[in-house]
C-alpha positions as CSV (number, residue, x, y, z in Angstrom):
1,X,-96.1,-79.1,42.6
2,X,-98.1,-81.1,40.1
3,X,-98.9,-79.1,36.9
4,X,-101.0,-80.6,34.2
5,X,-100.5,-79.6,30.6
6,X,-101.9,-80.9,27.3
7,X,-100.8,-80.1,23.8
8,X,-103.4,-80.0,21.1
9,X,-101.6,-80.4,17.7
10,X,-104.7,-79.6,15.6
11,X,-105.1,-76.2,17.2
12,X,-101.4,-75.6,18.0
13,X,-102.2,-74.8,21.6
14,X,-100.9,-75.7,25.1
15,X,-103.4,-76.0,27.8
16,X,-102.0,-75.4,31.3
17,X,-103.7,-75.6,34.7
18,X,-101.8,-72.9,36.6
19,X,-102.4,-69.2,37.1
20,X,-100.4,-66.2,38.3
21,X,-97.1,-67.6,37.1
22,X,-94.6,-67.2,34.2
23,X,-94.4,-69.8,31.4
24,X,-91.1,-69.8,29.4
25,X,-90.6,-72.1,26.3
26,X,-87.0,-72.9,25.1
27,X,-85.8,-74.7,22.0
28,X,-83.3,-77.6,22.3
29,X,-80.3,-75.2,22.1
30,X,-81.6,-73.4,25.2
31,X,-82.8,-70.2,23.5
32,X,-86.0,-68.6,24.9
33,X,-88.6,-68.7,22.1
34,X,-91.7,-67.7,23.9
35,X,-92.5,-66.2,27.3
36,X,-96.1,-65.7,28.6
37,X,-97.4,-64.3,31.9
38,X,-100.2,-66.6,33.0
39,X,-102.9,-64.5,34.6
40,X,-105.4,-67.4,34.5
41,X,-105.5,-71.0,33.7
42,X,-106.0,-71.7,30.1
43,X,-104.7,-71.9,26.6
44,X,-101.3,-70.6,25.3
45,X,-101.0,-70.4,21.5
46,X,-97.9,-72.2,20.2
47,X,-98.7,-71.8,16.5
48,X,-95.6,-69.5,16.1
49,X,-93.3,-72.3,17.0
50,X,-91.7,-74.6,14.4
51,X,-92.1,-78.4,14.6
52,X,-89.6,-79.9,17.1
53,X,-88.7,-80.5,20.7
54,X,-89.1,-77.8,23.3
55,X,-88.6,-77.5,27.1
56,X,-91.1,-75.3,29.0
57,X,-90.8,-74.2,32.5
58,X,-93.2,-72.6,34.9
59,X,-91.9,-70.0,37.3
60,X,-93.4,-68.5,40.5
61,X,-91.7,-65.4,42.0
62,X,-88.7,-66.0,39.7
63,X,-88.1,-69.6,40.8
64,X,-88.7,-72.6,38.7
65,X,-91.4,-74.8,40.1
66,X,-91.8,-77.2,37.1
67,X,-90.2,-78.1,33.8
68,X,-91.3,-80.5,31.1
69,X,-90.5,-81.5,27.5
70,X,-93.0,-81.1,24.7
71,X,-92.9,-82.1,21.1
72,X,-94.7,-80.1,18.4
73,X,-95.5,-82.1,15.3
């Protein structure tokens, strides 16, 4: 499955084009730092996250369907 995401540093937001799925964001040590239920496509606020490297995954029915790295500056 192809999932498109965009990170906008100036607004501290992650734009994601999937709906009805779970988004989990982990820091580099593997700790879950944010979890969001995606009811619709749209914007996820990431302003609570510190600068650094994160891995985010998208789950559907409890199974990982995508995972990507993102850098917050």
